[in-house]
N, CA, C and O atoms as CSV, one atom per row, in Angstrom:
chain,resi,resn,atom,element,x,y,z
A,1,MET,N,N,-7.794,-1.070,-45.508
A,1,MET,CA,C,-8.929,-1.654,-44.836
A,1,MET,C,C,-9.054,-0.982,-43.468
A,1,MET,O,O,-8.057,-0.830,-42.763
A,2,ALA,N,N,-10.248,-0.587,-43.095
A,2,ALA,CA,C,-10.494,0.061,-41.803
A,2,ALA,C,C,-10.498,-0.990,-40.705
A,2,ALA,O,O,-11.039,-2.084,-40.864
A,3,GLN,N,N,-9.877,-0.626,-39.581
A,3,GLN,CA,C,-9.862,-1.561,-38.461
A,3,GLN,C,C,-11.232,-1.591,-37.807
A,3,GLN,O,O,-11.913,-0.568,-37.737
A,4,PRO,N,N,-11.643,-2.770,-37.323
A,4,PRO,CA,C,-12.948,-2.844,-36.660
A,4,PRO,C,C,-12.921,-2.032,-35.367
A,4,PRO,O,O,-11.904,-1.957,-34.678
A,5,GLU,N,N,-14.063,-1.429,-35.061
A,5,GLU,CA,C,-14.174,-0.635,-33.836
A,5,GLU,C,C,-14.099,-1.582,-32.643
A,5,GLU,O,O,-14.774,-2.611,-32.623
A,6,PRO,N,N,-13.276,-1.237,-31.643
A,6,PRO,CA,C,-13.144,-2.130,-30.487
A,6,PRO,C,C,-14.487,-2.307,-29.795
A,6,PRO,O,O,-15.341,-1.420,-29.790
A,7,ASP,N,N,-14.633,-3.466,-29.224
A,7,ASP,CA,C,-15.865,-3.785,-28.513
A,7,ASP,C,C,-15.969,-2.887,-27.278
A,7,ASP,O,O,-15.154,-2.983,-26.361
A,8,ARG,N,N,-16.965,-2.031,-27.265
A,8,ARG,CA,C,-17.142,-1.056,-26.173
A,8,ARG,C,C,-17.342,-1.752,-24.830
A,8,ARG,O,O,-16.835,-1.291,-23.807
A,9,GLN,N,N,-18.064,-2.835,-24.834
A,9,GLN,CA,C,-18.319,-3.561,-23.590
A,9,GLN,C,C,-17.013,-4.113,-23.010
A,9,GLN,O,O,-16.825,-4.098,-21.793
A,10,ALA,N,N,-16.123,-4.595,-23.857
A,10,ALA,CA,C,-14.833,-5.109,-23.391
A,10,ALA,C,C,-13.982,-3.981,-22.816
A,10,ALA,O,O,-13.288,-4.172,-21.817
A,11,GLU,N,N,-14.035,-2.799,-23.448
A,11,GLU,CA,C,-13.285,-1.656,-22.940
A,11,GLU,C,C,-13.795,-1.228,-21.564
A,11,GLU,O,O,-13.007,-0.969,-20.654
A,12,ILE,N,N,-15.098,-1.159,-21.425
A,12,ILE,CA,C,-15.695,-0.778,-20.135
A,12,ILE,C,C,-15.338,-1.797,-19.075
A,12,ILE,O,O,-15.012,-1.436,-17.944
A,13,ARG,N,N,-15.398,-3.062,-19.434
A,13,ARG,CA,C,-15.043,-4.134,-18.498
A,13,ARG,C,C,-13.603,-3.963,-18.027
A,13,ARG,O,O,-13.321,-4.096,-16.836
A,14,GLU,N,N,-12.695,-3.672,-18.948
A,14,GLU,CA,C,-11.281,-3.507,-18.605
A,14,GLU,C,C,-11.067,-2.306,-17.684
A,14,GLU,O,O,-10.287,-2.377,-16.735
A,15,VAL,N,N,-11.760,-1.211,-17.967
A,15,VAL,CA,C,-11.653,-0.023,-17.118
A,15,VAL,C,C,-12.143,-0.338,-15.701
A,15,VAL,O,O,-11.511,0.058,-14.722
A,16,LEU,N,N,-13.255,-1.040,-15.596
A,16,LEU,CA,C,-13.789,-1.389,-14.271
A,16,LEU,C,C,-12.861,-2.338,-13.522
A,16,LEU,O,O,-12.670,-2.202,-12.314
A,17,ILE,N,N,-12.294,-3.284,-14.228
A,17,ILE,CA,C,-11.338,-4.210,-13.592
A,17,ILE,C,C,-10.135,-3.436,-13.073
A,17,ILE,O,O,-9.687,-3.662,-11.949
A,18,ASN,N,N,-9.607,-2.521,-13.887
A,18,ASN,CA,C,-8.466,-1.709,-13.457
A,18,ASN,C,C,-8.810,-0.872,-12.233
A,18,ASN,O,O,-7.999,-0.756,-11.315
A,19,ALA,N,N,-9.995,-0.291,-12.212
A,19,ALA,CA,C,-10.406,0.532,-11.074
A,19,ALA,C,C,-10.500,-0.301,-9.794
A,19,ALA,O,O,-10.073,0.143,-8.728
A,20,VAL,N,N,-11.049,-1.488,-9.900
A,20,VAL,CA,C,-11.168,-2.356,-8.721
A,20,VAL,C,C,-9.791,-2.798,-8.240
A,20,VAL,O,O,-9.546,-2.853,-7.035
A,21,GLU,N,N,-8.891,-3.113,-9.166
A,21,GLU,CA,C,-7.542,-3.523,-8.781
A,21,GLU,C,C,-6.821,-2.409,-8.027
A,21,GLU,O,O,-6.151,-2.667,-7.027
A,22,VAL,N,N,-6.957,-1.181,-8.500
A,22,VAL,CA,C,-6.314,-0.052,-7.827
A,22,VAL,C,C,-6.940,0.178,-6.459
A,22,VAL,O,O,-6.232,0.452,-5.490
A,23,GLN,N,N,-8.262,0.069,-6.373
A,23,GLN,CA,C,-8.935,0.218,-5.075
A,23,GLN,C,C,-8.466,-0.843,-4.089
A,23,GLN,O,O,-8.210,-0.538,-2.924
A,24,LEU,N,N,-8.353,-2.082,-4.543
A,24,LEU,CA,C,-7.882,-3.152,-3.653
A,24,LEU,C,C,-6.452,-2.913,-3.195
A,24,LEU,O,O,-6.126,-3.143,-2.031
A,25,ALA,N,N,-5.605,-2.457,-4.096
A,25,ALA,CA,C,-4.220,-2.153,-3.721
A,25,ALA,C,C,-4.191,-1.047,-2.673
A,25,ALA,O,O,-3.427,-1.120,-1.711
A,26,ALA,N,N,-5.017,-0.030,-2.857
A,26,ALA,CA,C,-5.075,1.072,-1.888
A,26,ALA,C,C,-5.607,0.582,-0.547
A,26,ALA,O,O,-5.091,0.973,0.500
A,27,LEU,N,N,-6.616,-0.255,-0.565
A,27,LEU,CA,C,-7.171,-0.772,0.689
A,27,LEU,C,C,-6.184,-1.674,1.420
A,27,LEU,O,O,-6.095,-1.625,2.646
A,28,LYS,N,N,-5.447,-2.495,0.684
A,28,LYS,CA,C,-4.429,-3.342,1.325
A,28,LYS,C,C,-3.371,-2.477,2.010
A,28,LYS,O,O,-2.961,-2.762,3.135
A,29,ALA,N,N,-2.936,-1.429,1.330
A,29,ALA,CA,C,-1.939,-0.528,1.924
A,29,ALA,C,C,-2.521,0.170,3.147
A,29,ALA,O,O,-1.830,0.334,4.153
A,30,ALA,N,N,-3.776,0.581,3.071
A,30,ALA,CA,C,-4.421,1.260,4.206
A,30,ALA,C,C,-4.575,0.318,5.394
A,30,ALA,O,O,-4.348,0.718,6.536
A,31,VAL,N,N,-4.954,-0.909,5.138
A,31,VAL,CA,C,-5.103,-1.884,6.226
A,31,VAL,C,C,-3.765,-2.130,6.906
A,31,VAL,O,O,-3.699,-2.208,8.133
A,32,SER,N,N,-2.706,-2.253,6.128
A,32,SER,CA,C,-1.389,-2.470,6.741
A,32,SER,C,C,-0.956,-1.242,7.527
A,32,SER,O,O,-0.357,-1.367,8.595
A,33,PHE,N,N,-1.258,-0.040,6.999
A,33,PHE,CA,C,-0.926,1.193,7.704
A,33,PHE,C,C,-1.622,1.236,9.060
A,33,PHE,O,O,-0.976,1.428,10.090
A,34,TRP,N,N,-2.930,1.057,9.056
A,34,TRP,CA,C,-3.676,1.161,10.318
A,34,TRP,C,C,-3.356,0.008,11.267
A,34,TRP,O,O,-3.390,0.182,12.485
A,35,GLY,N,N,-3.045,-1.166,10.721
A,35,GLY,CA,C,-2.643,-2.283,11.582
A,35,GLY,C,C,-1.351,-1.972,12.321
A,35,GLY,O,O,-1.249,-2.186,13.529
A,36,GLU,N,N,-0.365,-1.465,11.588
A,36,GLU,CA,C,0.898,-1.097,12.238
A,36,GLU,C,C,0.707,0.076,13.188
A,36,GLU,O,O,1.330,0.129,14.249
A,37,TRP,N,N,-0.155,1.019,12.808
A,37,TRP,CA,C,-0.421,2.169,13.672
A,37,TRP,C,C,-0.993,1.682,15.003
A,37,TRP,O,O,-0.594,2.158,16.066
A,38,MET,N,N,-1.918,0.744,14.943
A,38,MET,CA,C,-2.516,0.196,16.174
A,38,MET,C,C,-1.464,-0.527,17.014
A,38,MET,O,O,-1.439,-0.375,18.235
A,39,GLU,N,N,-0.609,-1.301,16.381
A,39,GLU,CA,C,0.438,-2.013,17.115
A,39,GLU,C,C,1.370,-1.042,17.825
A,39,GLU,O,O,1.675,-1.215,19.005
A,40,ARG,N,N,1.819,-0.023,17.103
A,40,ARG,CA,C,2.756,0.943,17.682
A,40,ARG,C,C,2.090,1.741,18.799
A,40,ARG,O,O,2.694,1.973,19.846
A,41,THR,N,N,0.859,2.155,18.577
A,41,THR,CA,C,0.135,2.916,19.591
A,41,THR,C,C,-0.111,2.060,20.821
A,41,THR,O,O,0.047,2.529,21.948
A,42,SER,N,N,-0.490,0.826,20.615
A,42,SER,CA,C,-0.726,-0.094,21.729
A,42,SER,C,C,0.539,-0.311,22.548
A,42,SER,O,O,0.489,-0.339,23.778
A,43,ALA,N,N,1.667,-0.463,21.871
A,43,ALA,CA,C,2.942,-0.646,22.579
A,43,ALA,C,C,3.271,0.587,23.422
A,43,ALA,O,O,3.724,0.464,24.560
A,44,PHE,N,N,3.042,1.771,22.862
A,44,PHE,CA,C,3.315,2.992,23.624
A,44,PHE,C,C,2.375,3.109,24.818
A,44,PHE,O,O,2.806,3.478,25.911
A,45,VAL,N,N,1.114,2.804,24.624
A,45,VAL,CA,C,0.144,2.883,25.727
A,45,VAL,C,C,0.544,1.931,26.855
A,45,VAL,O,O,0.448,2.291,28.028
A,46,LYS,N,N,0.984,0.738,26.518
A,46,LYS,CA,C,1.419,-0.214,27.549
A,46,LYS,C,C,2.626,0.337,28.312
A,46,LYS,O,O,2.671,0.280,29.541
A,47,THR,N,N,3.595,0.864,27.579
A,47,THR,CA,C,4.788,1.419,28.221
A,47,THR,C,C,4.435,2.598,29.117
A,47,THR,O,O,4.898,2.682,30.254
A,48,ALA,N,N,3.607,3.515,28.597
A,48,ALA,CA,C,3.233,4.699,29.375
A,48,ALA,C,C,2.419,4.315,30.603
A,48,ALA,O,O,2.610,4.896,31.672
A,49,SER,N,N,1.520,3.352,30.471
A,49,SER,CA,C,0.711,2.902,31.618
A,49,SER,C,C,1.574,2.276,32.702
A,49,SER,O,O,1.396,2.543,33.891
A,50,LYS,N,N,2.507,1.443,32.274
A,50,LYS,CA,C,3.414,0.803,33.231
A,50,LYS,C,C,4.263,1.852,33.946
A,50,LYS,O,O,4.446,1.787,35.162
A,51,SER,N,N,4.777,2.815,33.191
A,51,SER,CA,C,5.600,3.866,33.783
A,51,SER,C,C,4.790,4.729,34.735
A,51,SER,O,O,5.283,5.113,35.796
A,52,LEU,N,N,3.574,5.033,34.374
A,52,LEU,CA,C,2.720,5.845,35.229
A,52,LEU,C,C,2.431,5.127,36.543
A,52,LEU,O,O,2.438,5.748,37.606
A,53,SER,N,N,2.178,3.833,36.474
A,53,SER,CA,C,1.939,3.101,37.720
A,53,SER,C,C,3.204,3.028,38.569
A,53,SER,O,O,3.123,3.012,39.797
A,54,THR,N,N,4.369,2.983,37.931
A,54,THR,CA,C,5.639,2.988,38.657
A,54,THR,C,C,5.844,4.322,39.365
A,54,THR,O,O,6.269,4.360,40.520
A,55,VAL,N,N,5.539,5.417,38.668
A,55,VAL,CA,C,5.689,6.748,39.265
A,55,VAL,C,C,4.750,6.882,40.461
A,55,VAL,O,O,5.138,7.420,41.498
A,56,ARG,N,N,3.547,6.406,40.326
A,56,ARG,CA,C,2.569,6.518,41.413
A,56,ARG,C,C,2.949,5.676,42.619
A,56,ARG,O,O,2.658,6.049,43.755
A,57,SER,N,N,3.595,4.547,42.382
A,57,SER,CA,C,3.967,3.689,43.504
A,57,SER,C,C,5.209,4.190,44.228
A,57,SER,O,O,5.515,3.747,45.335
A,58,ALA,N,N,5.916,5.109,43.601
A,58,ALA,CA,C,7.101,5.747,44.180
A,58,ALA,C,C,8.218,4.762,44.486
A,58,ALA,O,O,9.023,4.992,45.387
A,59,ASP,N,N,8.269,3.645,43.725
A,59,ASP,CA,C,9.360,2.682,43.892
A,59,ASP,C,C,10.652,3.184,43.263
A,59,ASP,O,O,11.742,2.844,43.721
A,60,LYS,N,N,10.534,3.971,42.241
A,60,LYS,CA,C,11.701,4.471,41.518
A,60,LYS,C,C,11.692,5.975,41.527
A,60,LYS,O,O,10.723,6.616,41.933
A,61,ASP,N,N,12.809,6.529,41.062
A,61,ASP,CA,C,12.919,7.969,40.899
A,61,ASP,C,C,11.937,8.403,39.808
A,61,ASP,O,O,12.045,7.957,38.666
A,62,ALA,N,N,10.992,9.259,40.151
A,62,ALA,CA,C,9.945,9.698,39.220
A,62,ALA,C,C,10.542,10.405,38.017
A,62,ALA,O,O,10.055,10.236,36.899
A,63,GLY,N,N,11.580,11.187,38.223
A,63,GLY,CA,C,12.212,11.906,37.122
A,63,GLY,C,C,12.756,10.965,36.066
A,63,GLY,O,O,12.577,11.197,34.870
A,64,GLN,N,N,13.419,9.906,36.500
A,64,GLN,CA,C,13.992,8.931,35.566
A,64,GLN,C,C,12.891,8.207,34.791
A,64,GLN,O,O,13.008,8.002,33.583
A,65,VAL,N,N,11.835,7.825,35.480
A,65,VAL,CA,C,10.733,7.116,34.825
A,65,VAL,C,C,10.057,8.020,33.800
A,65,VAL,O,O,9.724,7.571,32.704
A,66,LEU,N,N,9.853,9.275,34.144
A,66,LEU,CA,C,9.225,10.205,33.211
A,66,LEU,C,C,10.101,10.431,31.980
A,66,LEU,O,O,9.588,10.568,30.870
A,67,LEU,N,N,11.417,10.470,32.171
A,67,LEU,CA,C,12.318,10.580,31.014
A,67,LEU,C,C,12.206,9.352,30.106
A,67,LEU,O,O,12.271,9.467,28.882
A,68,GLU,N,N,12.040,8.188,30.712
A,68,GLU,CA,C,11.854,6.967,29.929
A,68,GLU,C,C,10.563,7.032,29.120
A,68,GLU,O,O,10.526,6.596,27.969
A,69,VAL,N,N,9.507,7.574,29.719
A,69,VAL,CA,C,8.231,7.723,29.000
A,69,VAL,C,C,8.390,8.698,27.837
A,69,VAL,O,O,7.879,8.449,26.745
A,70,VAL,N,N,9.091,9.800,28.063
A,70,VAL,CA,C,9.318,10.774,26.991
A,70,VAL,C,C,10.120,10.135,25.864
A,70,VAL,O,O,9.809,10.344,24.691
A,71,ASP,N,N,11.149,9.357,26.203
A,71,ASP,CA,C,11.932,8.653,25.179
A,71,ASP,C,C,11.071,7.663,24.405
A,71,ASP,O,O,11.174,7.564,23.183
A,72,ALA,N,N,10.228,6.937,25.117
A,72,ALA,CA,C,9.328,5.979,24.453
A,72,ALA,C,C,8.361,6.712,23.524
A,72,ALA,O,O,8.071,6.237,22.426
A,73,GLY,N,N,7.864,7.863,23.963
A,73,GLY,CA,C,6.968,8.656,23.122
A,73,GLY,C,C,7.672,9.168,21.880
A,73,GLY,O,O,7.101,9.158,20.789
A,74,ARG,N,N,8.895,9.609,22.038
A,74,ARG,CA,C,9.684,10.098,20.908
A,74,ARG,C,C,9.920,8.971,19.898
A,74,ARG,O,O,9.767,9.163,18.692
A,75,GLU,N,N,10.288,7.814,20.400
A,75,GLU,CA,C,10.518,6.656,19.526
A,75,GLU,C,C,9.229,6.248,18.818
A,75,GLU,O,O,9.237,5.914,17.633
A,76,SER,N,N,8.132,6.280,19.553
A,76,SER,CA,C,6.835,5.938,18.968
A,76,SER,C,C,6.475,6.891,17.833
A,76,SER,O,O,6.026,6.454,16.773
A,77,MET,N,N,6.666,8.168,18.046
A,77,MET,CA,C,6.353,9.156,17.011
A,77,MET,C,C,7.283,9.018,15.801
A,77,MET,O,O,6.854,9.202,14.662
A,78,ARG,N,N,8.547,8.697,16.048
A,78,ARG,CA,C,9.490,8.515,14.943
A,78,ARG,C,C,9.058,7.345,14.064
A,78,ARG,O,O,9.045,7.451,12.838
A,79,THR,N,N,8.706,6.236,14.697
A,79,THR,CA,C,8.292,5.074,13.909
A,79,THR,C,C,6.954,5.316,13.213
A,79,THR,O,O,6.719,4.806,12.118
A,80,MET,N,N,6.086,6.088,13.845
A,80,MET,CA,C,4.786,6.363,13.220
A,80,MET,C,C,4.921,7.268,11.996
A,80,MET,O,O,4.118,7.180,11.067
A,81,THR,N,N,5.917,8.123,11.993
A,81,THR,CA,C,6.104,8.978,10.823
A,81,THR,C,C,6.618,8.184,9.622
A,81,THR,O,O,6.525,8.654,8.488
A,82,GLU,N,N,7.156,6.991,9.859
A,82,GLU,CA,C,7.607,6.134,8.770
A,82,GLU,C,C,6.465,5.336,8.151
A,82,GLU,O,O,6.599,4.820,7.042
A,83,LEU,N,N,5.353,5.232,8.854
A,83,LEU,CA,C,4.238,4.413,8.374
A,83,LEU,C,C,3.664,4.868,7.033
A,83,LEU,O,O,3.409,4.014,6.184
A,84,PRO,N,N,3.445,6.159,6.793
A,84,PRO,CA,C,2.915,6.544,5.480
A,84,PRO,C,C,3.834,6.158,4.319
A,84,PRO,O,O,3.362,5.743,3.260
A,85,LYS,N,N,5.139,6.294,4.521
A,85,LYS,CA,C,6.088,5.911,3.473
A,85,LYS,C,C,5.988,4.412,3.191
A,85,LYS,O,O,5.977,3.989,2.035
A,86,LYS,N,N,5.916,3.621,4.251
A,86,LYS,CA,C,5.795,2.172,4.078
A,86,LYS,C,C,4.492,1.809,3.373
A,86,LYS,O,O,4.472,0.926,2.515
A,87,ALA,N,N,3.406,2.491,3.733
A,87,ALA,CA,C,2.114,2.220,3.094
A,87,ALA,C,C,2.165,2.580,1.611
A,87,ALA,O,O,1.623,1.852,0.779
A,88,ALA,N,N,2.808,3.691,1.276
A,88,ALA,CA,C,2.940,4.087,-0.135
A,88,ALA,C,C,3.770,3.062,-0.901
A,88,ALA,O,O,3.454,2.735,-2.045
A,89,GLU,N,N,4.816,2.562,-0.281
A,89,GLU,CA,C,5.642,1.544,-0.926
A,89,GLU,C,C,4.840,0.262,-1.150
A,89,GLU,O,O,4.974,-0.374,-2.196
A,90,ARG,N,N,4.011,-0.122,-0.182
A,90,ARG,CA,C,3.170,-1.310,-0.341
A,90,ARG,C,C,2.175,-1.123,-1.486
A,90,ARG,O,O,1.927,-2.046,-2.262
A,91,PHE,N,N,1.611,0.081,-1.582
A,91,PHE,CA,C,0.667,0.382,-2.653
A,91,PHE,C,C,1.348,0.245,-4.009
A,91,PHE,O,O,0.799,-0.372,-4.922
A,92,ILE,N,N,2.524,0.808,-4.143
A,92,ILE,CA,C,3.270,0.724,-5.401
A,92,ILE,C,C,3.631,-0.730,-5.707
A,92,ILE,O,O,3.545,-1.157,-6.858
A,93,ASP,N,N,4.033,-1.491,-4.692
A,93,ASP,CA,C,4.348,-2.905,-4.896
A,93,ASP,C,C,3.127,-3.677,-5.388
A,93,ASP,O,O,3.241,-4.524,-6.274
A,94,GLU,N,N,1.961,-3.387,-4.815
A,94,GLU,CA,C,0.725,-4.041,-5.253
A,94,GLU,C,C,0.432,-3.714,-6.710
A,94,GLU,O,O,0.072,-4.597,-7.488
A,95,LEU,N,N,0.586,-2.446,-7.079
A,95,LEU,CA,C,0.349,-2.059,-8.477
A,95,LEU,C,C,1.336,-2.749,-9.412
A,95,LEU,O,O,0.968,-3.159,-10.513
A,96,ASP,N,N,2.586,-2.879,-8.976
A,96,ASP,CA,C,3.580,-3.584,-9.786
A,96,ASP,C,C,3.214,-5.057,-9.957
A,96,ASP,O,O,3.382,-5.616,-11.040
A,97,LYS,N,N,2.710,-5.694,-8.882
A,97,LYS,CA,C,2.278,-7.095,-8.972
A,97,LYS,C,C,1.132,-7.240,-9.967
A,97,LYS,O,O,1.100,-8.180,-10.761
A,98,ILE,N,N,0.197,-6.305,-9.917
A,98,ILE,CA,C,-0.942,-6.337,-10.845
A,98,ILE,C,C,-0.449,-6.212,-12.278
A,98,ILE,O,O,-0.906,-6.926,-13.171
A,99,GLU,N,N,0.485,-5.299,-12.484
A,99,GLU,CA,C,1.031,-5.083,-13.825
A,99,GLU,C,C,1.753,-6.329,-14.332
A,99,GLU,O,O,1.590,-6.713,-15.490
A,100,LYS,N,N,2.552,-6.963,-13.469
A,100,LYS,CA,C,3.255,-8.183,-13.870
A,100,LYS,C,C,2.272,-9.290,-14.198
A,100,LYS,O,O,2.458,-10.023,-15.169
A,101,THR,N,N,1.226,-9.416,-13.390
A,101,THR,CA,C,0.208,-10.435,-13.634
A,101,THR,C,C,-0.479,-10.181,-14.963
A,101,THR,O,O,-0.719,-11.106,-15.739
A,102,ARG,N,N,-0.792,-8.924,-15.217
A,102,ARG,CA,C,-1.457,-8.565,-16.472
A,102,ARG,C,C,-0.548,-8.869,-17.658
A,102,ARG,O,O,-1.011,-9.404,-18.665
A,103,LYS,N,N,0.741,-8.536,-17.554
A,103,LYS,CA,C,1.665,-8.804,-18.655
A,103,LYS,C,C,1.835,-10.301,-18.889
A,103,LYS,O,O,1.947,-10.747,-20.030
A,104,ALA,N,N,1.853,-11.074,-17.805
A,104,ALA,CA,C,1.999,-12.516,-17.925
A,104,ALA,C,C,0.759,-13.137,-18.564
A,104,ALA,O,O,0.860,-14.169,-19.227
A,105,GLY,N,N,-0.396,-12.529,-18.376
A,105,GLY,CA,C,-1.635,-13.076,-18.907
A,105,GLY,C,C,-1.994,-12.578,-20.285
A,105,GLY,O,O,-3.064,-12.930,-20.783
A,106,THR,N,N,-1.152,-11.768,-20.944
A,106,THR,CA,C,-1.497,-11.215,-22.253
A,106,THR,C,C,-1.340,-12.208,-23.387
A,106,THR,O,O,-1.816,-11.953,-24.493
A,107,SER,N,N,-0.687,-13.334,-23.143
A,107,SER,CA,C,-0.514,-14.305,-24.220
A,107,SER,C,C,-1.833,-14.993,-24.556
A,107,SER,O,O,-1.985,-15.553,-25.642
A,108,ARG,N,N,-2.781,-14.952,-23.629
A,108,ARG,CA,C,-4.095,-15.535,-23.880
A,108,ARG,C,C,-5.090,-14.415,-24.133
A,108,ARG,O,O,-5.042,-13.377,-23.474
A,109,ALA,N,N,-5.977,-14.620,-25.068
A,109,ALA,CA,C,-7.014,-13.626,-25.324
A,109,ALA,C,C,-8.088,-13.763,-24.259
A,109,ALA,O,O,-8.585,-14.867,-24.034
A,110,PRO,N,N,-8.464,-12.668,-23.594
A,110,PRO,CA,C,-9.523,-12.736,-22.608
A,110,PRO,C,C,-10.840,-13.152,-23.252
A,110,PRO,O,O,-11.045,-12.976,-24.453
A,111,ARG,N,N,-11.716,-13.701,-22.441
A,111,ARG,CA,C,-13.014,-14.110,-22.918
A,111,ARG,C,C,-13.738,-12.956,-23.584
A,111,ARG,O,O,-13.749,-11.842,-23.061
A,112,GLY,N,N,-14.343,-13.214,-24.733
A,112,GLY,CA,C,-15.130,-12.187,-25.397
A,112,GLY,C,C,-14.309,-11.251,-26.274
A,112,GLY,O,O,-14.843,-10.265,-26.782
A,113,THR,N,N,-13.016,-11.537,-26.465
A,113,THR,CA,C,-12.216,-10.675,-27.327
A,113,THR,C,C,-11.768,-11.476,-28.537
A,113,THR,O,O,-11.649,-12.700,-28.480
A,114,SER,N,N,-11.530,-10.789,-29.600
A,114,SER,CA,C,-11.088,-11.445,-30.828
A,114,SER,C,C,-9.573,-11.591,-30.808
A,114,SER,O,O,-8.898,-11.052,-29.931
A,115,ALA,N,N,-9.055,-12.315,-31.768
A,115,ALA,CA,C,-7.605,-12.479,-31.873
A,115,ALA,C,C,-6.943,-11.138,-32.171
A,115,ALA,O,O,-5.834,-10.879,-31.705
A,116,THR,N,N,-7.611,-10.286,-32.942
A,116,THR,CA,C,-7.078,-8.960,-33.241
A,116,THR,C,C,-6.952,-8.138,-31.966
A,116,THR,O,O,-5.937,-7.475,-31.751
A,117,ASP,N,N,-7.987,-8.179,-31.112
A,117,ASP,CA,C,-7.948,-7.462,-29.842
A,117,ASP,C,C,-6.815,-7.986,-28.964
A,117,ASP,O,O,-6.142,-7.205,-28.291
A,118,ALA,N,N,-6.603,-9.288,-28.966
A,118,ALA,CA,C,-5.546,-9.878,-28.152
A,118,ALA,C,C,-4.175,-9.411,-28.632
A,118,ALA,O,O,-3.302,-9.101,-27.822
A,119,ARG,N,N,-3.983,-9.359,-29.981
A,119,ARG,CA,C,-2.695,-8.892,-30.505
A,119,ARG,C,C,-2.463,-7.427,-30.165
A,119,ARG,O,O,-1.341,-7.033,-29.848
A,120,THR,N,N,-3.516,-6.617,-30.228
A,120,THR,CA,C,-3.403,-5.201,-29.884
A,120,THR,C,C,-3.025,-5.052,-28.423
A,120,THR,O,O,-2.194,-4.214,-28.075
A,121,THR,N,N,-3.641,-5.874,-27.554
A,121,THR,CA,C,-3.332,-5.848,-26.124
A,121,THR,C,C,-1.882,-6.255,-25.888
A,121,THR,O,O,-1.193,-5.659,-25.060
A,122,GLU,N,N,-1.414,-7.286,-26.627
A,122,GLU,CA,C,-0.036,-7.732,-26.464
A,122,GLU,C,C,0.952,-6.642,-26.876
A,122,GLU,O,O,1.975,-6.451,-26.219
A,123,LYS,N,N,0.650,-5.926,-27.966
A,123,LYS,CA,C,1.530,-4.845,-28.405
A,123,LYS,C,C,1.575,-3.732,-27.366
A,123,LYS,O,O,2.636,-3.172,-27.092
A,124,ALA,N,N,0.422,-3.417,-26.793
A,124,ALA,CA,C,0.373,-2.366,-25.774
A,124,ALA,C,C,1.134,-2.799,-24.533
A,124,ALA,O,O,1.805,-1.984,-23.900
A,125,ALA,N,N,1.035,-4.078,-24.179
A,125,ALA,CA,C,1.718,-4.571,-22.987
A,125,ALA,C,C,3.227,-4.642,-23.200
A,125,ALA,O,O,3.992,-4.567,-22.238
A,126,ALA,N,N,3.661,-4.788,-24.457
A,126,ALA,CA,C,5.090,-4.885,-24.737
A,126,ALA,C,C,5.806,-3.556,-24.545
A,126,ALA,O,O,7.018,-3.532,-24.331
A,127,LYS,N,N,5.070,-2.450,-24.619
A,127,LYS,CA,C,5.680,-1.147,-24.410
A,127,LYS,C,C,6.067,-1.001,-22.957
A,127,LYS,O,O,5.257,-1.286,-22.074
A,128,PRO,N,N,7.288,-0.563,-22.685
A,128,PRO,CA,C,7.677,-0.393,-21.277
A,128,PRO,C,C,6.893,0.753,-20.650
A,128,PRO,O,O,6.730,1.821,-21.240
A,129,SER,N,N,6.421,0.501,-19.453
A,129,SER,CA,C,5.696,1.556,-18.747
A,129,SER,C,C,6.664,2.302,-17.840
A,129,SER,O,O,7.652,1.728,-17.381
A,130,PRO,N,N,6.392,3.570,-17.580
A,130,PRO,CA,C,7.297,4.325,-16.704
A,130,PRO,C,C,7.271,3.756,-15.293
A,130,PRO,O,O,6.241,3.284,-14.813
A,131,LYS,N,N,8.414,3.812,-14.647
A,131,LYS,CA,C,8.527,3.314,-13.277
A,131,LYS,C,C,7.787,4.262,-12.340
A,131,LYS,O,O,7.966,5.479,-12.398
A,132,ARG,N,N,6.962,3.690,-11.485
A,132,ARG,CA,C,6.259,4.511,-10.509
A,132,ARG,C,C,7.214,4.867,-9.384
A,132,ARG,O,O,7.980,4.022,-8.922
A,133,ARG,N,N,7.171,6.077,-8.958
A,133,ARG,CA,C,8.047,6.530,-7.874
A,133,ARG,C,C,7.215,7.228,-6.830
A,133,ARG,O,O,6.230,7.906,-7.124
A,134,VAL,N,N,7.643,7.040,-5.607
A,134,VAL,CA,C,7.001,7.694,-4.490
A,134,VAL,C,C,8.007,8.660,-3.894
A,134,VAL,O,O,9.142,8.290,-3.594
A,135,ARG,N,N,7.580,9.893,-3.728
A,135,ARG,CA,C,8.467,10.874,-3.110
A,135,ARG,C,C,7.889,11.237,-1.764
A,135,ARG,O,O,6.767,11.730,-1.649
A,136,VAL,N,N,8.681,10.981,-0.760
A,136,VAL,CA,C,8.283,11.293,0.608
A,136,VAL,C,C,9.329,12.223,1.187
A,136,VAL,O,O,10.521,11.916,1.178
A,137,LYS,N,N,8.882,13.353,1.686
A,137,LYS,CA,C,9.834,14.288,2.292
A,137,LYS,C,C,10.265,13.744,3.642
A,137,LYS,O,O,9.435,13.270,4.419
A,138,PRO,N,N,11.567,13.812,3.926
A,138,PRO,CA,C,12.050,13.283,5.213
A,138,PRO,C,C,11.586,14.130,6.379
A,138,PRO,O,O,11.904,13.825,7.528
């Protein structure tokens, strides 16, 4: 017996849902990246501004204050270079959450699908998917 052709509208719907989920995961990671970037940059600007006003007032040794600013800048740049790795990890975590949610919801047939479609979806979900990995050069 020939299997019935899958409902094209259901397939398109699933593809669009997957695309939106991936876009949302990417946007969440981007928002966290830029939020942390703003926090780190703001902290450095405050430190540099305070140090600059100290140097101008000549209350302290200018050389020592400038070294402190350079150290703060170095620390700021070090932490900022970690931000892309953290954002990539957040993106992967979001995708993993989506996958777990999808696997947990496969026991119910989505609206507009037949029992055969639901069983096919369950079989596909039962297959282990490869682990996503992020490679970031140090």
